[in-house]
C-alpha positions in Angstrom: 112.8 136.0 271.1 113.7 136.8 267.5 117.3 136.0 266.7 119.2 139.1 265.8 122.4 139.3 263.7 124.4 140.1 266.9 123.1 137.0 268.6 123.9 135.0 265.5 127.5 136.2 265.9 127.7 134.7 269.4 126.7 131.3 267.9 129.2 131.4 265.1 132.1 132.7 267.2 132.3 130.4 270.1 135.7 128.8 270.7 136.3 125.0 270.8 135.6 124.6 274.5 132.5 126.8 274.2 131.4 124.7 271.2 131.8 121.5 273.1 129.7 122.9 275.9 127.0 124.0 273.5 127.0 120.5 271.8 126.3 119.0 275.2 123.7 121.6 276.1 122.0 121.2 272.7 121.8 117.4 273.1 120.5 117.8 276.7 118.0 120.4 275.7 116.7 118.2 272.9 116.4 115.1 275.1 114.8 116.9 278.0 112.4 118.8 275.9 111.3 115.9 273.7 111.0 113.7 276.8 108.6 116.1 278.5 106.5 116.6 275.3 106.3 112.8 274.7 105.6 112.2 278.4 102.5 114.4 278.0 101.6 112.9 274.7 101.9 109.3 275.9 100.0 110.0 279.1 97.1 110.7 276.9 97.5 107.5 274.9 97.6 105.4 278.1 94.6 107.2 279.6 92.7 106.8 276.3 93.2 103.0 276.5 92.3 102.4 280.1 90.6 105.5 281.7 89.0 107.9 279.3 86.2 105.5 278.0 84.7 105.4 281.6 85.4 109.1 282.3 84.3 110.8 279.1 82.1 108.1 277.4 80.4 106.5 280.4 77.2 105.5 278.5 79.0 103.6 275.7 79.7 99.9 275.5 83.2 98.7 276.1 83.8 98.5 272.4 82.2 101.9 271.5 83.8 103.6 274.4 87.3 102.4 273.4 86.6 103.4 269.8 85.5 106.9 270.8 88.4 107.3 273.1 90.9 106.3 270.4 89.1 108.7 268.1 90.0 111.6 270.4 93.5 110.1 270.5 93.7 110.3 266.7 92.7 114.0 266.7 96.1 114.8 268.1 97.8 113.1 265.2 95.7 115.1 262.7 96.8 118.3 264.4 100.5 117.3 264.2 101.1 118.2 260.5 99.3 121.6 261.1 101.8 122.2 264.0 104.7 121.2 261.7 103.5 123.8 259.2 102.9 126.6 261.8 106.1 126.1 263.8 108.1 125.0 260.7 107.5 128.5 259.3 108.8 130.2 262.5 111.5 127.7 263.1 113.1 128.5 259.7 112.4 132.2 260.2 113.2 133.0 263.9 115.4 130.0 264.7 115.2 126.6 266.4 115.6 127.8 270.1 112.8 130.3 270.3 110.3 128.0 268.5 111.1 125.1 270.7 110.4 127.1 273.9 106.9 128.0 272.6 106.1 124.3 271.8 107.3 123.2 275.2 105.1 125.7 277.0 102.0 124.9 274.8 102.3 121.1 275.5 102.7 121.6 279.3 99.7 123.9 279.7 97.5 121.6 277.6 98.4 118.5 279.5 97.9 120.2 282.9 94.4 121.3 281.8 93.6 117.7 280.9 94.4 116.8 284.5 91.8 119.2 285.8 89.1 118.6 283.2 85.8 117.3 284.7 84.2 114.2 283.3 81.0 113.8 281.3 79.0 113.0 284.5 79.9 116.4 285.8 79.7 118.8 282.8 78.0 116.7 280.2 79.0 116.8 276.5 81.3 119.7 277.1 83.8 117.3 278.7 84.6 115.3 275.6 84.5 118.5 273.4 87.1 120.2 275.7 89.1 117.0 275.7 89.4 117.2 271.9 90.4 120.8 272.0 93.2 120.1 274.5 94.3 117.1 272.4 94.5 119.4 269.4 96.8 121.7 271.3 99.0 118.7 272.3 99.1 117.7 268.6 100.1 121.2 267.5 102.9 121.3 270.0 104.3 117.9 269.2 104.0 118.7 265.5 106.4 121.7 266.0 108.7 120.0 268.5 110.3 117.2 266.6 112.2 118.8 263.7 113.4 121.6 265.9 114.9 119.3 268.5 116.5 117.1 265.9 118.1 120.2 264.1 119.2 121.7 267.4 121.2 118.6 268.2 122.3 117.7 264.7 123.4 121.2 263.6 125.5 121.8 266.8 127.1 118.3 266.7 130.0 117.0 264.7 128.9 116.4 261.2 130.5 112.9 260.9 128.3 111.9 263.8 125.0 113.3 262.7 123.2 109.9 263.0 124.1 109.7 266.7 123.5 113.4 267.4 120.1 113.4 265.7 119.1 110.2 267.6 119.4 111.9 271.0 116.1 113.7 270.6 114.6 110.4 269.5 115.2 108.8 272.9 112.8 111.4 274.3 110.1 109.0 273.0 111.1 106.0 275.2 111.9 108.3 278.1 108.5 110.0 277.8 106.9 106.6 277.4 108.8 105.3 280.5 107.8 108.3 282.5 104.2 108.3 281.3 103.4 104.6 281.6 105.6 104.4 284.7 103.6 107.1 286.4 100.3 105.5 285.4 101.5 102.0 286.5 102.7 103.3 289.9 99.4 105.0 290.5 97.3 102.1 289.2 99.1 99.7 291.6 99.3 101.9 294.6 95.9 103.6 294.4 93.9 100.9 292.5 90.5 101.9 294.0 91.0 105.6 293.3 92.8 105.3 289.9 89.8 105.7 287.6 88.1 108.1 290.0 90.8 110.8 290.3 94.3 109.5 290.7 94.9 109.3 286.9 95.0 113.1 286.9 98.2 113.3 289.0 100.7 112.6 286.2 99.0 115.2 283.9 99.4 117.9 286.6 103.0 116.9 287.1 103.7 118.2 283.6 104.0 121.7 284.9 107.0 120.8 287.0 108.7 119.0 284.1 108.1 121.9 281.8 109.8 124.3 284.2 112.9 122.0 284.1 112.9 121.8 280.3 112.5 125.6 280.0 115.5 126.2 282.2 117.7 123.9 280.1 116.5 125.3 276.7 117.1 128.9 277.7 120.8 128.1 278.1 121.4 127.0 274.5 122.5 129.3 271.7 121.1 129.1 268.3 122.8 126.6 266.0 125.8 127.9 264.0 124.4 126.6 260.7 121.2 128.6 261.1 123.0 131.6 262.6 125.1 131.9 259.5 121.9 132.2 257.4 120.8 135.1 259.8 124.1 136.8 259.3 123.8 136.5 255.5 120.1 137.5 255.6 119.4 134.4 253.6 116.4 133.2 255.6 113.4 132.2 253.5 110.4 134.5 253.6 107.8 131.7 253.5 109.7 128.5 254.3 106.7 126.1 254.2 105.5 127.2 250.8 109.1 127.2 249.5 109.9 123.7 250.7 106.7 122.3 249.4 107.4 123.8 246.0 111.1 122.7 245.8 111.1 119.4 247.7 107.7 117.8 247.3 109.1 114.3 246.7 111.2 114.3 249.8 108.2 115.4 252.0 106.1 112.5 250.6 108.8 109.9 250.9 109.6 111.0 254.5 106.0 110.3 255.4 105.9 106.9 253.7 109.3 106.1 255.3 107.6 106.1 258.7 104.8 103.6 257.9 106.5 100.5 259.4 107.9 102.5 262.3 105.0 104.6 263.4 101.9 102.4 262.9 103.3 99.4 264.8 104.6 101.7 267.5 101.2 103.0 268.3 99.8 99.5 268.1 102.0 98.3 270.9 101.9 101.5 273.0 98.2 102.2 272.8 96.1 99.5 271.1 97.9 96.7 272.9 96.9 98.1 276.3 93.2 97.8 275.4 93.8 94.4 273.7 95.5 93.0 276.7 92.8 94.3 279.1 89.6 93.7 277.1 90.5 90.7 274.8 93.0 88.8 277.0 91.3 89.8 280.3 94.5 90.7 282.0 94.9 93.6 284.4 96.1 97.1 283.3 99.3 96.4 285.1 100.4 93.7 282.7 100.0 95.9 279.6 101.7 98.8 281.3 104.6 96.6 282.4 105.0 95.3 278.8 105.2 98.8 277.4 107.5 100.0 280.1 110.0 97.1 279.5 109.9 97.8 275.7 110.5 101.5 276.3 113.5 100.7 278.5 115.0 98.5 275.7 114.5 101.2 273.1 116.1 103.8 275.3 119.4 102.0 274.7 118.9 100.8 271.2 117.8 104.0 269.5 121.2 105.8 269.9 123.0 102.5 269.1 121.3 102.3 265.8 121.7 106.0 265.2 125.4 105.6 265.6 125.5 102.5 263.5 123.9 104.4 260.7 127.0 106.8 260.7 129.1 103.8 259.8 126.8 101.7 257.6 124.6 104.4 256.1 121.0 105.4 256.9 119.4 103.3 254.2 121.0 100.0 255.2 120.1 100.2 258.9 116.6 101.5 258.2 115.7 98.9 255.6 116.8 96.1 258.0 114.5 97.5 260.6 111.5 97.6 258.2 112.1 94.0 257.1 112.3 92.8 260.7 109.0 94.6 261.5 107.3 92.5 258.8 108.9 89.4 260.2 107.7 90.2 263.8 104.1 91.0 262.7 102.6 87.5 263.5 104.9 86.5 266.4 103.9 89.7 268.1 100.2 88.6 268.4 101.0 84.9 268.9 103.0 85.8 272.0 100.3 88.2 273.3 97.6 85.5 272.7 99.3 83.1 275.1 97.9 85.4 277.9 101.0 84.6 279.9 102.4 87.8 281.4 106.0 87.1 280.7 105.3 86.1 277.1 103.2 89.2 276.6 106.2 91.3 277.6 108.4 89.4 275.2 105.9 90.0 272.4 105.9 93.7 272.9 109.7 93.8 273.0 109.9 91.7 269.8 108.0 94.5 267.9 109.9 97.3 269.7 113.4 96.2 268.6 112.9 96.8 264.9 111.1 100.0 265.8 114.3 101.2 267.4 116.3 100.1 264.4 114.3 102.5 262.3 113.8 105.3 264.8 117.5 105.7 265.6 118.6 106.8 262.1 115.2 108.2 261.0 115.7 111.7 262.2 119.0 112.3 260.4 117.8 110.3 257.3 114.9 112.7 256.9 116.5 116.0 258.0 119.6 115.5 255.7 117.3 115.6 252.6 116.4 119.3 253.2 118.6 122.4 253.1 119.4 124.2 256.4 117.1 127.1 255.7 114.1 124.9 255.0 114.9 121.9 257.2 112.6 122.8 260.1 109.6 123.1 257.8 110.5 120.3 255.4 111.5 117.6 257.8 108.7 118.5 260.1 106.0 118.3 257.4 107.3 114.9 256.1 107.7 113.5 259.6 104.3 114.6 260.9 102.3 113.9 257.7 102.9 110.2 258.7 100.5 110.9 261.6 97.6 111.1 259.2 98.4 107.8 257.4 100.2 105.7 260.1 100.2 106.7 263.8 96.8 108.3 264.1 94.6 105.7 262.3 96.6 102.7 263.6 94.7 102.1 267.0 91.4 102.9 265.3 92.0 100.5 262.4 93.3 97.8 264.7 90.2 98.1 266.9 87.9 97.8 263.9 89.9 95.0 262.3 90.0 92.9 265.5 86.2 93.1 265.7 85.6 92.4 262.0 88.4 90.0 260.9 90.5 89.0 263.9 94.0 89.7 265.0 95.5 88.1 261.9 94.3 91.1 259.8 96.3 93.5 262.1 99.5 91.5 261.4 98.8 91.7 257.7 98.3 95.5 258.1 101.8 95.7 259.8 103.4 93.8 256.9 101.7 96.1 254.4 103.1 99.1 256.2 106.6 97.5 256.0 106.2 97.1 252.2 105.4 100.8 251.8 108.4 101.8 253.9 110.8 99.7 251.9 109.5 101.4 248.7 110.2 104.8 250.3 113.7 103.7 251.4 114.5 102.7 247.9 113.6 106.2 246.6 114.8 108.5 249.4 118.5 109.4 248.9 120.9 108.4 251.7 122.9 111.6 252.4 124.7 110.3 255.5 128.1 111.2 254.0 127.0 114.4 252.3 128.1 117.9 253.3 125.0 119.7 254.8 126.4 123.1 253.7 125.5 121.9 250.2 121.8 121.8 249.5 120.3 118.5 248.4 119.8 118.3 244.6 116.3 119.2 243.4 114.1 116.6 241.7 112.7 117.5 238.3 109.5 118.7 239.9 111.5 120.9 242.3 113.6 122.3 239.5 110.5 123.2 237.5 109.0 124.9 240.5 112.2 126.8 241.3 
């Protein structure tokens, strides 16, 4: 699956009609692939909130079981930067297409195995240990998926529409969320008695079917012309991860901080809120799942809208507005949830989802544009996934602890603090929405000294 110079020639010599076909295929391959990977990832989050405490931590109290379940959830986030480093190396060495096929297969197999994993009552402590191992594999796969999907779509697309093209892989998140929570909701409502006993496993096993579809689409796409030209010139970096860390350290750090007000609130409303609605508000699982499903449907349309808007107004302006609105929504989010009225719970989740979409749409291009083509898979992936260690992974755990120790108001303050960090990063990370990607971003003083 290594890209050879002859194959690179195919990518750079396609005619206009062939290029348009490849643009459509690249966008479809990115959307389908990321949708499947996020479907698998979000299935785990939903199950961690409402199923896994009873299946894998049956002797724990409700609080301890939820905390332990979210701890296994966080392990996947810790693995994501490692996946970004591993697959970032190969993505900038072998190409986007081959690497993405590997990540897709890894995610599908890991998720299917979760679906057949016996509970603690059956095999004892081996059950939660194996669950953690499979969660690590999921995290590695997702860690290598994002930057490759973004680059596949963005590098094939027209360069004055990079915000829109790079936003297509981003809608894999709400699609995966819709599929994952939708599947869980349907089973919870139709097989309520069997849901926690065995029916929750069905959506995990369905991953294999979805992976087969995604693999079929991805095999049809050629390598991107921008990367193929590097192959033809034999200008591929020998150790991309080490080189991008040496030359673009500031951009990696700022890319991670950029995500604070996007990623932490997102996992609060897609994972923690499910447990909060069920355990604290004493509503059924269906109410929380319905709220997340509606929010995902709203984001499905808003993400490409804001990605396209960033092509006109610039990445920084759209992104900063989303971060500000996240801070504004922090207290109304919980005030609406605390009414314990199903309709208002759904409105509360949508209120926090809208500014998330405002950031998530332009985010992919905003980050990827700050790294040169030959280091973009590794650089953008490291920055994007490093946020998992400081934002997404700890968020449900911190929220569970803060709720028990200080009350829900502390969680709202936490969301506002995340927004402040993001706005600081936005002020420092260059907006290259109008830049020519053929020209490498300028090096910072630290990067120049390292180079």
